[in-house]
C-alpha positions in Angstrom: 62.6 162.6 132.1 64.5 160.4 134.1 67.8 159.3 132.1 68.4 155.1 131.5 71.5 153.3 133.1 74.1 152.7 130.9 74.4 149.3 130.2 76.8 146.8 131.9 80.1 147.4 130.4 82.3 145.0 129.3 85.2 144.8 128.2 85.7 145.0 124.2 87.2 141.5 123.7 84.8 139.5 126.4 82.4 141.3 123.9 83.4 139.5 121.5 84.5 136.0 123.1 80.5 136.2 124.0 80.1 136.8 120.4 81.8 134.0 119.1 79.6 131.6 120.9 76.2 132.4 120.7 74.2 129.4 118.9 71.4 130.5 119.9 69.2 134.4 120.8 65.9 133.6 122.5 63.1 136.8 122.2 60.5 137.7 123.9 57.5 139.1 121.2 55.3 142.0 123.2 57.2 144.6 123.5 60.1 143.5 121.9 59.2 142.0 118.3 56.1 144.4 118.9 55.5 147.5 119.6 52.9 146.2 122.6 50.1 147.8 122.0 47.0 145.0 121.3 44.3 145.4 118.7 40.6 144.0 118.3 38.7 144.2 116.0 35.1 145.1 117.1 34.4 141.2 115.3 37.2 140.6 118.6 40.0 139.8 116.3 43.2 140.6 117.8 45.8 141.8 115.7 49.6 142.9 116.3 52.1 144.7 114.8 55.8 142.8 113.8 58.4 144.3 111.6 60.3 142.8 108.4 63.1 144.4 109.5 63.3 142.1 112.6 62.3 139.2 111.0 65.4 140.1 108.7 67.6 140.1 112.2 66.1 136.7 112.1 67.5 135.3 108.5 71.2 137.2 109.4 71.3 135.1 112.3 70.6 132.1 110.1 73.1 132.5 108.0 75.9 133.1 110.2 75.1 129.9 112.5 72.6 131.4 115.0 69.1 130.6 115.8 66.3 132.4 117.0 63.3 131.0 119.5 60.6 132.6 120.2 59.9 132.7 123.9 56.6 134.6 125.2 54.0 134.4 128.7 51.0 134.3 126.1 49.7 132.1 123.5 48.8 133.5 120.6 47.5 131.7 117.7 49.2 135.4 115.3 53.1 134.8 118.0 52.5 131.2 116.5 52.3 132.2 112.4 55.1 134.7 112.8 57.3 132.1 113.9 56.1 129.0 111.3 56.8 131.9 108.2 59.9 133.2 110.3 61.0 129.0 110.8 61.5 129.6 114.6 60.9 127.1 117.2 58.1 128.9 120.0 57.7 128.6 123.7 54.5 130.5 124.7 52.6 130.4 128.0 55.2 130.8 130.3 54.5 132.5 133.1 58.4 131.9 134.5 60.3 131.9 131.5 63.6 131.6 134.1 62.2 128.6 134.6 61.9 127.0 132.1 64.3 127.7 131.1 66.6 124.3 131.7 63.9 122.7 129.2 64.9 125.0 126.9 68.6 124.6 126.3 68.7 120.4 127.2 65.8 120.9 123.7 67.6 123.4 121.3 71.0 121.5 122.8 72.9 124.7 123.7 73.7 125.9 127.5 73.2 129.6 128.8 76.5 130.8 127.4 75.4 130.2 124.1 72.2 132.1 124.2 71.2 136.1 123.6 68.5 137.4 125.5 66.1 140.1 124.4 63.4 141.5 125.7 62.1 144.5 127.9 59.6 144.6 131.4 59.6 142.8 134.8 58.5 138.8 133.2 62.4 139.3 131.2 64.4 140.5 134.1 64.3 136.6 135.9 65.9 135.4 132.4 68.4 138.2 132.2 70.1 137.3 135.1 70.5 133.8 134.0 71.7 134.8 131.1 73.7 137.2 131.7 76.9 136.1 133.7 78.2 134.1 130.6 76.0 135.1 127.4 74.8 138.7 126.0 71.0 140.0 126.5 68.9 143.4 125.0 66.5 146.1 125.4 65.0 148.5 123.4 65.3 151.0 123.7 61.4 151.4 125.4 62.2 148.6 128.1 60.8 149.3 131.3 63.5 151.1 133.2 64.3 147.8 136.1 65.1 145.5 132.9 67.5 148.5 131.4 69.8 148.0 134.5 70.5 144.3 133.3 71.7 144.0 129.9 74.3 145.1 127.5 72.9 146.4 124.7 70.4 149.2 124.3 69.2 149.7 120.9 68.6 152.5 119.8 64.8 152.0 118.6 61.8 150.7 120.3 60.0 147.8 120.0 58.4 145.8 117.5 60.2 149.1 114.6 63.8 147.4 114.3 65.4 146.5 117.6 65.8 142.9 117.2 67.1 143.7 114.7 69.2 146.6 115.6 71.2 143.8 119.0 70.8 140.5 115.8 73.5 143.8 113.6 75.3 144.2 117.0 75.8 140.1 117.6 76.5 139.6 114.2 79.8 142.7 114.7 80.7 141.6 117.6 81.7 137.6 115.8 83.6 139.4 113.5 
């Protein structure tokens, strides 16, 4: 097994300064809020597993003045229902998340420096690169290698098993 690169290092004062500016956490869904698996029944029903701890992470962030939004390549009624349940904005069906970022920022009234991003795969890389210079980016422990070298925080947990909650708690601690 290859050891992943260490997360990008920022000094504690810079991490704190960035965390205090965060007003929005954008997160991918499949592989971050789910384990990346898709289950189909014999009737063709699709199912995905979400971790309730991650939902509490959304609530904890909201309690600290930080909103969460889902951003995903897929258009799924399951993800729509989860977003509704948690009261978060959903940006779905986006093949290029980076290209959608300016419209999302404008719609939600934030700058890239006020955004944290949580992702796990190649389709997250470009948006991570756009947010990383002034914001904060993270990934689950089982994120793909080409994402791991873009992050400030790597969860000890895999996607769909509390990794987002761990990222949320890290942001809250950093902001003090």
